[in-house]
N, CA and C atoms as an extended XYZ file, in Angstrom:
285
Properties=species:S:1:pos:R:3:atomname:S:1:resname:S:1:resid:I:1 pbc="F F F"
N         0.776       -0.904        0.044 N   MET     1
C         0.098       -0.042        0.073 CA  MET     1
C         0.814        1.155       -0.138 C   MET     1
N         0.437        2.250       -0.907 N   ASN     2
C         1.358        3.370       -1.113 CA  ASN     2
C         0.747        4.615       -0.259 C   ASN     2
N        -0.127        4.408        0.910 N   LEU     3
C        -0.524        5.573        1.853 CA  LEU     3
C         0.367        5.963        3.026 C   LEU     3
N         0.566        7.034        3.308 N   LYS     4
C         1.646        7.233        4.439 CA  LYS     4
C         0.582        8.557        5.009 C   LYS     4
N        -0.081        8.380        6.327 N   PRO     5
C        -0.693        9.471        6.826 CA  PRO     5
C        -0.081       10.459        7.387 C   PRO     5
N        -0.428       11.603        7.429 N   LEU     6
C         0.210       12.824        7.869 CA  LEU     6
C        -0.245       13.015        9.397 C   LEU     6
N         0.457       13.832       10.081 N   ALA     7
C         0.047       14.436       11.526 CA  ALA     7
C        -0.420       13.127       12.214 C   ALA     7
N        -1.588       13.514       13.078 N   ASP     8
C        -2.006       12.342       13.880 CA  ASP     8
C        -3.036       11.528       13.122 C   ASP     8
N        -2.986       11.388       11.887 N   ARG     9
C        -3.919       10.465       11.293 CA  ARG     9
C        -3.539        9.023       11.019 C   ARG     9
N        -4.662        8.127       11.218 N   VAL    10
C        -4.388        6.629       11.305 CA  VAL    10
C        -5.339        6.104        9.916 C   VAL    10
N        -4.678        4.930        9.316 N   ILE    11
C        -5.174        4.176        8.339 CA  ILE    11
C        -5.454        2.633        9.110 C   ILE    11
N        -7.009        2.450        8.851 N   VAL    12
C        -7.502        1.556        9.554 CA  VAL    12
C        -8.220        0.648        8.478 C   VAL    12
N        -7.770       -0.804        8.424 N   LYS    13
C        -8.439       -1.825        7.748 CA  LYS    13
C        -9.854       -2.281        8.388 C   LYS    13
N       -11.095       -1.913        8.169 N   ALA    14
C       -12.129       -2.455        8.933 CA  ALA    14
C       -12.341       -3.767        8.799 C   ALA    14
N       -13.061       -4.384        9.957 N   ALA    15
C       -13.187       -5.680        9.769 CA  ALA    15
C       -14.519       -5.806        9.057 C   ALA    15
N       -14.500       -7.120        8.580 N   GLN    16
C       -15.836       -7.514        7.426 CA  GLN    16
C       -16.992       -7.607        8.420 C   GLN    16
N       -18.078       -7.236        7.761 N   ALA    17
C       -19.196       -7.606        8.394 CA  ALA    17
C       -19.938       -8.944        8.428 C   ALA    17
N       -20.539       -9.119        9.494 N   GLU    18
C       -20.931      -10.611        9.686 CA  GLU    18
C       -21.911      -11.013        8.707 C   GLU    18
N       -21.566      -12.053        8.143 N   GLU    19
C       -22.355      -12.833        7.034 CA  GLU    19
C       -23.670      -13.499        7.855 C   GLU    19
N       -23.634      -14.040        8.957 N   LYS    20
C       -25.019      -14.512        9.391 CA  LYS    20
C       -24.879      -14.321       10.950 C   LYS    20
N       -26.169      -14.670       11.543 N   THR    21
C       -26.230      -14.246       13.121 CA  THR    21
C       -25.778      -15.499       13.700 C   THR    21
N       -25.810      -15.392       14.929 N   LYS    22
C       -25.172      -16.513       15.902 CA  LYS    22
C       -26.486      -17.827       15.721 C   LYS    22
N       -27.443      -17.450       15.301 N   GLY    23
C       -28.467      -18.667       15.082 CA  GLY    23
C       -28.666      -19.115       13.853 C   GLY    23
N       -27.491      -18.760       13.089 N   GLY    24
C       -27.283      -19.378       11.932 CA  GLY    24
C       -28.005      -18.744       10.495 C   GLY    24
N       -28.761      -17.441       10.830 N   LEU    25
C       -29.619      -17.066        9.551 CA  LEU    25
C       -28.703      -16.078        8.916 C   LEU    25
N       -28.714      -16.000        7.407 N   TYR    26
C       -27.837      -15.303        6.604 CA  TYR    26
C       -28.664      -13.816        6.755 C   TYR    26
N       -27.479      -12.786        6.731 N   ILE    27
C       -27.882      -11.584        6.450 CA  ILE    27
C       -27.542      -10.884        5.285 C   ILE    27
N       -28.762      -10.214        4.765 N   PRO    28
C       -28.530       -9.494        3.417 CA  PRO    28
C       -27.635       -8.609        3.458 C   PRO    28
N       -27.130       -8.114        2.309 N   ASP    29
C       -26.189       -6.996        2.277 CA  ASP    29
C       -26.759       -5.539        2.677 C   ASP    29
N       -28.138       -5.518        2.432 N   THR    30
C       -28.659       -4.455        3.297 CA  THR    30
C       -28.834       -4.355        4.670 C   THR    30
N       -28.708       -5.305        5.151 N   GLY    31
C       -29.172       -5.215        6.727 CA  GLY    31
C       -27.776       -5.578        7.587 C   GLY    31
N       -26.466       -5.595        6.897 N   LYS    32
C       -25.443       -5.577        7.591 CA  LYS    32
C       -25.086       -4.476        8.345 C   LYS    32
N       -24.564       -4.437        9.459 N   GLU    33
C       -23.910       -3.231       10.261 CA  GLU    33
C       -22.670       -3.014        9.973 C   GLU    33
N       -22.169       -1.779        9.822 N   LYS    34
C       -20.893       -1.519        9.421 CA  LYS    34
C       -20.129       -2.011       10.686 C   LYS    34
N       -18.833       -2.636       10.818 N   PRO    35
C       -18.370       -2.874       11.993 CA  PRO    35
C       -17.605       -1.858       12.478 C   PRO    35
N       -17.348       -1.738       14.011 N   MET    36
C       -17.027       -0.429       14.544 CA  MET    36
C       -15.539       -0.779       15.183 C   MET    36
N       -14.737       -2.103       14.489 N   TYR    37
C       -13.228       -2.368       14.890 CA  TYR    37
C       -12.701       -2.693       13.644 C   TYR    37
N       -11.245       -2.728       13.577 N   GLY    38
C       -10.368       -2.963       12.643 CA  GLY    38
C        -9.021       -3.235       13.083 C   GLY    38
N        -8.361       -3.122       12.085 N   GLU    39
C        -6.713       -3.402       12.378 CA  GLU    39
C        -5.868       -2.060       11.547 C   GLU    39
N        -5.113       -1.477       12.423 N   VAL    40
C        -4.295       -0.350       12.216 CA  VAL    40
C        -3.316       -0.615       11.205 C   VAL    40
N        -3.467       -0.089        9.922 N   VAL    41
C        -2.145       -0.456        8.711 CA  VAL    41
C        -1.120        0.474        8.857 C   VAL    41
N        -1.455        1.603        9.198 N   ALA    42
C        -0.308        2.697        9.061 CA  ALA    42
C        -0.707        3.843       10.145 C   ALA    42
N         0.389        4.484       10.912 N   VAL    43
C         0.196        5.610       11.370 CA  VAL    43
C         0.950        6.754       11.115 C   VAL    43
N         0.441        7.932       11.359 N   GLY    44
C         1.364        9.244       11.056 CA  GLY    44
C         2.446        9.334       12.140 C   GLY    44
N         3.167       10.402       11.792 N   PRO    45
C         4.209       10.661       12.934 CA  PRO    45
C         3.865       11.153       14.136 C   PRO    45
N         2.609       11.799       14.293 N   GLY    46
C         2.120       12.585       15.534 CA  GLY    46
C         1.842       13.929       15.321 C   GLY    46
N         1.138       14.455       16.198 N   LYS    47
C         0.727       15.877       16.074 CA  LYS    47
C         1.459       16.895       16.873 C   LYS    47
N         1.780       17.884       16.232 N   VAL    48
C         2.697       18.839       16.861 CA  VAL    48
C         1.872       19.610       17.886 C   VAL    48
N         2.271       19.700       19.005 N   SER    49
C         1.519       20.359       20.163 CA  SER    49
C         1.734       21.877       20.195 C   SER    49
N         0.874       22.552       20.956 N   ASP    50
C         1.269       24.247       20.792 CA  ASP    50
C         2.558       24.641       21.331 C   ASP    50
N         3.053       24.013       22.043 N   ALA    51
C         4.657       24.190       22.571 CA  ALA    51
C         5.713       23.717       21.211 C   ALA    51
N         5.131       23.144       20.141 N   GLY    52
C         6.212       23.034       19.304 CA  GLY    52
C         6.599       21.693       19.326 C   GLY    52
N         6.367       20.812       20.126 N   GLN    53
C         6.751       19.587       20.337 CA  GLN    53
C         5.879       18.319       19.641 C   GLN    53
N         6.242       17.208       19.155 N   VAL    54
C         5.650       16.389       18.605 CA  VAL    54
C         5.171       15.393       19.664 C   VAL    54
N         3.835       15.172       19.606 N   VAL    55
C         3.322       14.341       20.309 CA  VAL    55
C         2.993       12.769       19.694 C   VAL    55
N         3.751       11.890       20.422 N   THR    56
C         3.796       10.589       19.775 CA  THR    56
C         2.459       10.005       19.729 C   THR    56
N         2.302        8.949       18.551 N   MET    57
C         1.317        8.282       18.540 CA  MET    57
C         0.871        7.161       19.619 C   MET    57
N        -0.196        6.732       20.082 N   GLN    58
C        -0.309        5.799       21.197 CA  GLN    58
C        -0.616        4.331       20.493 C   GLN    58
N        -1.152        4.431       19.062 N   VAL    59
C        -1.486        3.257       18.601 CA  VAL    59
C        -0.259        2.867       17.472 C   VAL    59
N        -0.186        1.773       17.093 N   LYS    60
C         0.850        1.539       16.056 CA  LYS    60
C         0.273        0.206       14.938 C   LYS    60
N         0.860        0.298       13.893 N   ALA    61
C         0.431       -0.753       12.899 CA  ALA    61
C         0.437       -2.075       13.613 C   ALA    61
N        -0.631       -2.690       13.104 N   GLY    62
C        -0.935       -3.831       13.661 CA  GLY    62
C        -1.900       -4.074       14.914 C   GLY    62
N        -2.330       -2.990       15.471 N   ASP    63
C        -3.049       -2.892       16.749 CA  ASP    63
C        -4.310       -3.109       16.370 C   ASP    63
N        -5.396       -3.791       16.995 N   LYS    64
C        -6.840       -3.879       16.754 CA  LYS    64
C        -7.516       -2.896       17.292 C   LYS    64
N        -8.306       -1.904       16.957 N   VAL    65
C        -8.944       -0.817       17.809 CA  VAL    65
C       -10.549       -0.679       17.489 C   VAL    65
N       -10.971       -0.270       18.418 N   LEU    66
C       -12.426        0.146       18.351 CA  LEU    66
C       -12.416        1.560       18.024 C   LEU    66
N       -13.529        2.079       17.236 N   TYR    67
C       -13.473        3.714       16.701 CA  TYR    67
C       -15.067        3.719       16.578 C   TYR    67
N       -15.595        5.138       16.452 N   GLY    68
C       -16.987        5.496       16.495 CA  GLY    68
C       -17.681        4.989       15.221 C   GLY    68
N       -18.785        4.877       15.340 N   LYS    69
C       -19.448        4.257       14.064 CA  LYS    69
C       -19.349        5.126       12.928 C   LYS    69
N       -19.286        6.350       12.858 N   TYR    70
C       -19.383        7.295       11.724 CA  TYR    70
C       -17.957        7.920       11.661 C   TYR    70
N       -16.985        7.371       12.257 N   SER    71
C       -15.611        7.917       12.249 CA  SER    71
C       -14.758        7.612       11.141 C   SER    71
N       -14.086        8.634       10.516 N   GLY    72
C       -13.240        8.480        9.616 CA  GLY    72
C       -13.666        8.588        8.163 C   GLY    72
N       -12.805        8.777        7.073 N   THR    73
C       -13.290        9.043        5.758 CA  THR    73
C       -13.039        7.540        4.976 C   THR    73
N       -13.835        6.971        4.370 N   GLU    74
C       -13.483        5.733        3.496 CA  GLU    74
C       -12.872        6.060        2.386 C   GLU    74
N       -11.881        5.151        2.069 N   VAL    75
C       -11.038        5.344        0.814 CA  VAL    75
C       -10.610        3.938        0.090 C   VAL    75
N       -10.530        3.909       -0.938 N   GLN    76
C       -10.289        2.675       -1.761 CA  GLN    76
C        -9.214        2.698       -2.428 C   GLN    76
N        -8.089        1.831       -1.886 N   VAL    77
C        -6.857        1.847       -2.538 CA  VAL    77
C        -6.346        0.528       -3.191 C   VAL    77
N        -6.129        0.248       -4.403 N   GLU    78
C        -5.777       -0.939       -4.926 CA  GLU    78
C        -6.548       -2.151       -4.726 C   GLU    78
N        -8.014       -1.545       -4.456 N   GLY    79
C        -9.224       -2.489       -4.640 CA  GLY    79
C        -9.479       -2.791       -2.983 C   GLY    79
N        -8.776       -2.446       -2.025 N   ASP    80
C        -8.984       -2.590       -0.775 CA  ASP    80
C        -9.740       -1.218       -0.046 C   ASP    80
N       -10.611       -1.651        0.917 N   ASP    81
C       -11.230       -0.494        1.428 CA  ASP    81
C       -10.772       -0.138        2.975 C   ASP    81
N       -10.325        1.241        3.224 N   TYR    82
C        -9.733        1.713        4.533 CA  TYR    82
C       -10.439        2.851        4.724 C   TYR    82
N       -10.309        3.110        6.204 N   LEU    83
C       -10.624        4.462        6.902 CA  LEU    83
C        -9.523        5.227        7.214 C   LEU    83
N        -9.556        6.413        6.868 N   ILE    84
C        -8.490        7.365        7.455 CA  ILE    84
C        -9.086        8.205        8.444 C   ILE    84
N        -8.603        8.377        9.607 N   MET    85
C        -9.180        8.889       10.831 CA  MET    85
C        -8.001        9.480       11.782 C   MET    85
N        -8.533       10.535       12.660 N   ARG    86
C        -7.511       10.841       13.635 CA  ARG    86
C        -7.330        9.968       14.555 C   ARG    86
N        -6.185        9.695       15.532 N   GLU    87
C        -6.174        9.169       16.516 CA  GLU    87
C        -7.215        9.182       17.524 C   GLU    87
N        -7.907       10.639       17.717 N   SER    88
C        -8.615       10.771       18.569 CA  SER    88
C       -10.104       10.007       18.420 C   SER    88
N       -10.213        9.735       17.283 N   ASP    89
C       -11.720        9.073       16.904 CA  ASP    89
C       -11.337        7.494       17.209 C   ASP    89
N       -10.175        7.088       17.874 N   ILE    90
C       -10.225        5.784       18.228 CA  ILE    90
C       -10.480        5.694       19.894 C   ILE    90
N       -11.397        4.710       20.175 N   PHE    91
C       -11.772        4.731       21.517 CA  PHE    91
C       -10.678        4.028       22.574 C   PHE    91
N       -10.425        2.510       21.855 N   ALA    92
C        -9.527        1.641       22.380 CA  ALA    92
C        -8.940        0.705       21.650 C   ALA    92
N        -7.778        0.380       22.412 N   ILE    93
C        -6.857       -0.856       21.592 CA  ILE    93
C        -7.312       -2.209       22.226 C   ILE    93
N        -7.893       -3.211       21.290 N   ILE    94
C        -8.258       -4.374       21.692 CA  ILE    94
C        -6.890       -5.227       22.113 C   ILE    94
N        -7.166       -5.580       23.272 N   ALA    95
C        -5.822       -6.588       23.702 CA  ALA    95
C        -6.140       -7.967       23.170 C   ALA    95
């Protein structure tokens, strides 16, 4: 992938939506909910604070994260779908 995020931006590969319910029923494409978790693919260098210092990022490539339902901007690169969002849009790292 040839994307490199700037400042405090993060590129996330969203998880796939569930194909069927726990009871075994298949979910049609129109009924699938957008997942709110994914894997961090790339991170920017960090944001510059008001004091002029670079605030390092808390997430790193490979982290699995939870984010808001409507967070980020969807982009498609080389046939794959990604989300570009600020680090502050990420709620938690899944351990």
